[in-house]
N, C-alpha and C positions, 0 to 999 in steps of 0.2 A: 530617549532616544535610544530605538534598540535593539538588540546588536546581530548584528548577519552575518551566517555560515556562508561556506562554500558547498556548495551539495555536488557530488560525483553523483553523474549515475548514466551504467553500464546497458544499454538497451539490447537484452543478448538478442531481440530476434531482426536487428542490423552490426550490427557487431559494434553500433558507435558511441563514446564517451561521450559525454555534455557534460560541462561545466555552467552551475548556474552559481549567482549571489543569490542569498534570499533572506531577507528576514525573517527573526527569531515569530513573530505577529501574522504571517502571511503565509498558507497555504502554498506548498512543494508546487503540487501544478500546474497553477492562478500564477507561480511566477515568471517557471518555468517559459507560460507560452507567453507572458507579456516578457522574455526576453528573445522570442523565438522558436523555441526549441517543442517539437510536434512529439507528445507522448502519451500513450496508450490511455483512453481514457471514456466513459462512461452516463452513469447515473450525476458525478459529483454530488456524492451528497454519502461517501461510504459504506453504500449499501451492495454495491456489487465486487465482483476480484479484477475488474479489467485493468484498474492503474494497481494491483498491485503490484511489491516492490520485494525483495528480502532485506533488509539491512547489513553491511558485511563489515558497515563501522561507522562510529559514531549511535547517535541520540538520536528520538525521534519523538515527539510524542502526538497521540488521534485519540484524544477522547471522542472523537465523536463517528472513529469506525465497526462498526455495526457489523459492515458487514464481513468481520472475522475475528472466530472465537479469540478467548483471553489465550487460550492455548496456542493457534499462529504467530499469536502477537506475542507469546513469552519465547518462541519461533525466532523470532526477527521481522518476523514479513508486519509490513504496512500497505498503509492506503494513501496515494500521493496526494489524491482530493481532499484528505480530508486531515493529511501529518504537516505538523508543524516540528521542524531544527530546533535541533535543542545542542546540536555543537556543528560541525564540519561532519559531512555524513561522504562513506560509499554505500551508493544501493545499487540493486541488479535488478532490472526488471523480468517480474515472470510471465508464465504463459497462463492464460485466466482459467480455460481451461484443467490447467496442474494445479492449481490454486483451489478452485472450484475444487473437486477433487478430493484434495487435504480436507479440505472446512466440512464437505457430506460426504462424500461417499463411503463412510462406513456405514450408513444409511438406506444406501440402492438397496433395491428387492434382498432387505434382512426382515423385515415384515415391524418394525419397532416402532415405523411412524400409523402414526389412525389417521389423524388432522392435521395438516401445516409440519411443518419442518424443524427439530429443533435445531438449536444452537450447541445449545450445553447436554450433555445425559445428564438423569433426573439421579 
């Protein structure tokens, strides 16, 4: 039997807080939906930043979060659609545009990109 963790989510856009019970082997977003909590999402596969949160406390595991650089993950950002709880958590939703700018803003209008958009500096 897997461990079950308490996840508290503060939705910045609405000011509401939600509390979920999430098994360690289930995605947090999917578990929230099953419990009637509507959270932002888009792709459901870790490629965009719509479901991005900032981890305020606790430990999260997100091996499939290809939409976030390793640096942003080290700074505490996570994607709920592909994240697993590894402890009780307190997270806060983020504005998608804000996270997108953190992720890619350093490349805009700087002439560094010839084809495609690099995730990491060379």
